[in-house]
KOLROVEX-6668 format. One record per residue (C-alpha): residue number from 1; chain; x, y, z. Coordinates in nm, 4 decimals. Example, Ala and Ser with C-alpha at 12.3 -4.5 7.8 and 13.67 -1.06 7.14 Angstrom:
<sites>
+-----+-------+----------+----------+----------+
!  nr ! kette !        x !        y !        z !
+-----+-------+----------+----------+----------+
!   1 !     A !   1.2300 !  -0.4500 !   0.7800 !
!   2 !     A !   1.3670 !  -0.1060 !   0.7140 !
+-----+-------+----------+----------+----------+
</sites>
This chain:
<sites>
+-----+-------+----------+----------+----------+
!  nr ! kette !        x !        y !        z !
+-----+-------+----------+----------+----------+
!   1 !     A !   0.0011 !   4.2178 !   0.3347 !
!   2 !     A !  -0.0486 !   4.4188 !   0.6529 !
!   3 !     A !  -0.3453 !   4.2022 !   0.7534 !
!   4 !     A !  -0.1349 !   3.8922 !   0.7092 !
!   5 !     A !   0.1464 !   4.0368 !   0.9187 !
!   6 !     A !  -0.0881 !   4.1503 !   1.1965 !
!   7 !     A !  -0.2520 !   3.8057 !   1.1977 !
!   8 !     A !   0.0954 !   3.6471 !   1.2213 !
!   9 !     A !   0.1730 !   3.8828 !   1.5111 !
!  10 !     A !  -0.1482 !   3.7769 !   1.6818 !
!  11 !     A !  -0.0696 !   3.4096 !   1.6374 !
!  12 !     A !   0.2868 !   3.4589 !   1.7636 !
!  13 !     A !   0.1524 !   3.6441 !   2.0677 !
!  14 !     A !  -0.1022 !   3.3675 !   2.1317 !
!  15 !     A !   0.1586 !   3.0937 !   2.1126 !
!  16 !     A !   0.4025 !   3.2808 !   2.3355 !
!  17 !     A !   0.1587 !   3.3895 !   2.6044 !
!  18 !     A !  -0.0216 !   3.0545 !   2.6119 !
!  19 !     A !   0.2966 !   2.9143 !   2.7684 !
!  20 !     A !   0.2941 !   3.1575 !   3.0610 !
!  21 !     A !   0.0687 !   2.9596 !   3.2992 !
!  22 !     A !   0.2940 !   2.6530 !   3.2824 !
!  23 !     A !   0.6158 !   2.8547 !   3.2910 !
!  24 !     A !   0.4898 !   3.0421 !   3.5986 !
!  25 !     A !   0.4038 !   2.7121 !   3.7676 !
!  26 !     A !   0.7531 !   2.5740 !   3.7037 !
!  27 !     A !   0.9133 !   2.9013 !   3.8163 !
!  28 !     A !   0.7131 !   2.8864 !   4.1398 !
!  29 !     A !   0.8278 !   2.5291 !   4.2020 !
!  30 !     A !   1.1895 !   2.6376 !   4.1686 !
!  31 !     A !   1.1219 !   2.9415 !   4.3853 !
!  32 !     A !   0.9707 !   2.7194 !   4.6530 !
!  33 !     A !   1.2850 !   2.5048 !   4.6546 !
!  34 !     A !   1.5068 !   2.8123 !   4.6770 !
!  35 !     A !   1.2993 !   2.9514 !   4.9661 !
!  36 !     A !   1.3278 !   2.6193 !   5.1508 !
!  37 !     A !   1.7064 !   2.6156 !   5.1088 !
!  38 !     A !   1.7473 !   2.9796 !   5.2087 !
!  39 !     A !   1.5188 !   2.9321 !   5.5095 !
!  40 !     A !   1.7652 !   2.6718 !   5.6405 !
!  41 !     A !   2.0543 !   2.9167 !   5.6130 !
!  42 !     A !   1.8606 !   3.2012 !   5.7761 !
!  43 !     A !   1.7244 !   2.9851 !   6.0602 !
!  44 !     A !   2.0665 !   2.8303 !   6.1326 !
!  45 !     A !   2.2331 !   3.1729 !   6.1451 !
!  46 !     A !   1.9532 !   3.3139 !   6.3617 !
!  47 !     A !   1.9752 !   3.0197 !   6.6036 !
!  48 !     A !   2.3528 !   3.0600 !   6.6282 !
!  49 !     A !   2.3121 !   3.4322 !   6.6952 !
!  50 !     A !   2.0441 !   3.3688 !   6.9585 !
!  51 !     A !   2.2599 !   3.1061 !   7.1314 !
!  52 !     A !   2.5314 !   3.3716 !   7.1558 !
!  53 !     A !   2.2876 !   3.6238 !   7.3011 !
!  54 !     A !   2.2738 !   3.8348 !   6.9841 !
!  55 !     A !   2.0004 !   3.9432 !   6.7494 !
!  56 !     A !   2.0404 !   3.8595 !   6.3841 !
!  57 !     A !   2.1507 !   4.2153 !   6.3053 !
!  58 !     A !   2.3932 !   4.2272 !   6.5995 !
!  59 !     A !   2.5503 !   3.9017 !   6.4825 !
!  60 !     A !   2.5915 !   4.0420 !   6.1312 !
!  61 !     A !   2.7419 !   4.3627 !   6.2692 !
!  62 !     A !   2.9920 !   4.1660 !   6.4765 !
!  63 !     A !   3.1323 !   3.9964 !   6.1668 !
!  64 !     A !   3.4045 !   4.2509 !   6.0993 !
!  65 !     A !   3.7764 !   4.2503 !   6.0945 !
!  66 !     A !   3.9233 !   4.0335 !   5.8256 !
!  67 !     A !   3.8228 !   3.9704 !   5.4650 !
!  68 !     A !   3.6835 !   3.6256 !   5.5448 !
!  69 !     A !   3.4397 !   3.7493 !   5.8104 !
!  70 !     A !   3.3284 !   4.0446 !   5.6023 !
!  71 !     A !   3.2815 !   3.8221 !   5.2979 !
!  72 !     A !   3.0807 !   3.5750 !   5.5042 !
!  73 !     A !   2.8698 !   3.8598 !   5.6456 !
!  74 !     A !   2.7970 !   3.9890 !   5.2954 !
!  75 !     A !   2.7012 !   3.6390 !   5.1796 !
!  76 !     A !   2.4661 !   3.5880 !   5.4736 !
!  77 !     A !   2.3110 !   3.9344 !   5.4319 !
!  78 !     A !   2.2523 !   3.8633 !   5.0635 !
!  79 !     A !   2.0958 !   3.5265 !   5.1496 !
!  80 !     A !   1.8655 !   3.6855 !   5.4080 !
!  81 !     A !   1.7556 !   3.9565 !   5.1637 !
!  82 !     A !   1.6960 !   3.7025 !   4.8862 !
!  83 !     A !   1.5022 !   3.4781 !   5.1256 !
!  84 !     A !   1.2762 !   3.7671 !   5.2306 !
!  85 !     A !   1.2195 !   3.8785 !   4.8702 !
!  86 !     A !   1.1515 !   3.5296 !   4.7359 !
!  87 !     A !   0.9264 !   3.4327 !   5.0289 !
!  88 !     A !   0.7147 !   3.7438 !   4.9763 !
!  89 !     A !   0.6901 !   3.6826 !   4.6040 !
!  90 !     A !   0.6087 !   3.3144 !   4.6527 !
!  91 !     A !   0.3326 !   3.3919 !   4.9026 !
!  92 !     A !   0.1780 !   3.6445 !   4.6633 !
!  93 !     A !   0.2039 !   3.4152 !   4.3607 !
!  94 !     A !   0.0585 !   3.1163 !   4.5463 !
!  95 !     A !  -0.2537 !   3.3143 !   4.6270 !
!  96 !     A !  -0.2941 !   3.4300 !   4.2651 !
!  97 !     A !  -0.4582 !   3.2420 !   3.9811 !
!  98 !     A !  -0.2460 !   3.1733 !   3.6737 !
!  99 !     A !  -0.4126 !   3.4660 !   3.4964 !
! 100 !     A !  -0.3607 !   3.6986 !   3.7936 !
! 101 !     A !   0.0088 !   3.6095 !   3.7749 !
! 102 !     A !   0.0171 !   3.7780 !   3.4321 !
! 103 !     A !  -0.0379 !   4.1071 !   3.6125 !
! 104 !     A !   0.2328 !   4.0226 !   3.8662 !
! 105 !     A !   0.5134 !   3.9610 !   3.6175 !
! 106 !     A !   0.7438 !   4.1740 !   3.8360 !
! 107 !     A !   0.7414 !   3.8904 !   4.0911 !
! 108 !     A !   0.9341 !   3.6771 !   3.8410 !
! 109 !     A !   1.2396 !   3.9002 !   3.8795 !
! 110 !     A !   1.4969 !   3.6536 !   4.0096 !
! 111 !     A !   1.7079 !   3.6192 !   3.6960 !
! 112 !     A !   1.8865 !   3.3064 !   3.8182 !
! 113 !     A !   1.5591 !   3.1227 !   3.8817 !
! 114 !     A !   1.4048 !   3.2501 !   3.5589 !
! 115 !     A !   1.7060 !   3.1386 !   3.3534 !
! 116 !     A !   1.7169 !   2.7918 !   3.5109 !
! 117 !     A !   1.3412 !   2.7547 !   3.4638 !
! 118 !     A !   1.3697 !   2.8618 !   3.1001 !
! 119 !     A !   1.6620 !   2.6235 !   3.0410 !
! 120 !     A !   1.4451 !   2.3262 !   3.1452 !
! 121 !     A !   1.1120 !   2.4546 !   3.0107 !
! 122 !     A !   0.9503 !   2.2579 !   2.7290 !
! 123 !     A !   0.6705 !   2.4433 !   2.5490 !
! 124 !     A !   0.3491 !   2.2479 !   2.5162 !
! 125 !     A !   0.0028 !   2.2895 !   2.3724 !
! 126 !     A !  -0.2081 !   2.4660 !   2.6362 !
! 127 !     A !  -0.5058 !   2.2519 !   2.7325 !
! 128 !     A !  -0.6231 !   2.4439 !   3.0381 !
! 129 !     A !  -0.8714 !   2.7275 !   3.0460 !
! 130 !     A !  -0.5973 !   2.9558 !   3.1761 !
! 131 !     A !  -0.3741 !   2.8577 !   2.8840 !
! 132 !     A !  -0.6498 !   2.9333 !   2.6326 !
! 133 !     A !  -0.7306 !   3.2675 !   2.7945 !
! 134 !     A !  -0.3603 !   3.3593 !   2.8035 !
! 135 !     A !  -0.3393 !   3.2612 !   2.4355 !
! 136 !     A !  -0.6329 !   3.4900 !   2.3584 !
! 137 !     A !  -0.4710 !   3.7784 !   2.5435 !
! 138 !     A !  -0.1455 !   3.7101 !   2.3597 !
! 139 !     A !  -0.3254 !   3.7016 !   2.0251 !
! 140 !     A !  -0.4946 !   4.0353 !   2.0917 !
! 141 !     A !  -0.1698 !   4.1919 !   2.2137 !
! 142 !     A !   0.0258 !   4.0730 !   1.9093 !
! 143 !     A !  -0.2482 !   4.1599 !   1.6612 !
! 144 !     A !  -0.3190 !   4.5027 !   1.8103 !
! 145 !     A !   0.0497 !   4.5810 !   1.8598 !
! 146 !     A !   0.1421 !   4.5137 !   1.4991 !
! 147 !     A !  -0.1826 !   4.6687 !   1.3734 !
! 148 !     A !  -0.1066 !   4.9926 !   1.5554 !
! 149 !     A !   0.2549 !   4.9878 !   1.4399 !
! 150 !     A !   0.1657 !   4.9341 !   1.0749 !
! 151 !     A !  -0.1226 !   5.1827 !   1.0949 !
! 152 !     A !   0.1116 !   5.4458 !   1.2339 !
! 153 !     A !   0.3702 !   5.3736 !   0.9662 !
! 154 !     A !   0.1038 !   5.3955 !   0.6951 !
! 155 !     A !  -0.0140 !   5.7359 !   0.8225 !
! 156 !     A !   0.3453 !   5.8571 !   0.8483 !
! 157 !     A !   0.4337 !   5.7530 !   0.4944 !
! 158 !     A !   0.1132 !   5.9002 !   0.3488 !
! 159 !     A !   0.1657 !   6.2292 !   0.5289 !
! 160 !     A !   0.5397 !   6.2838 !   0.4839 !
! 161 !     A !   0.6295 !   6.0786 !   0.1783 !
! 162 !     A !   0.4331 !   6.1853 !  -0.1294 !
! 163 !     A !   0.3477 !   5.9141 !  -0.3745 !
+-----+-------+----------+----------+----------+
</sites>
């Protein structure tokens, strides 16, 4: 029974992780679009600030007084921060192979992009080397994870629950 369950865990892990290379590719495409859009906002604001003789930070600091200006300042600051974060992540992910991206899962932290990618994602049979390797890693993770869990439970029950 335990062998069957650990094998099922391995298969589930293989199926799930085999989808990562394609999901990461689609996430990066969305991220690239978001970076392009945010770049336009940041560049336009920076050009406007420069034309007024201000640095970007000075222009942001000058947006005080009423709720509208402060709200606009907060929106622009958030856009600039998101642009910088996404651009850095995109640059790093572009230089990584699909398997290296597995180790950089923290770069997939934009929940809005991840949710929209997941909403449109259609799982498929992996036919690339990266997909097969990811499936193998997923199989081992699922199989070992459940094997260790069940092994620990077996030792616990044998030690503390007399038969």
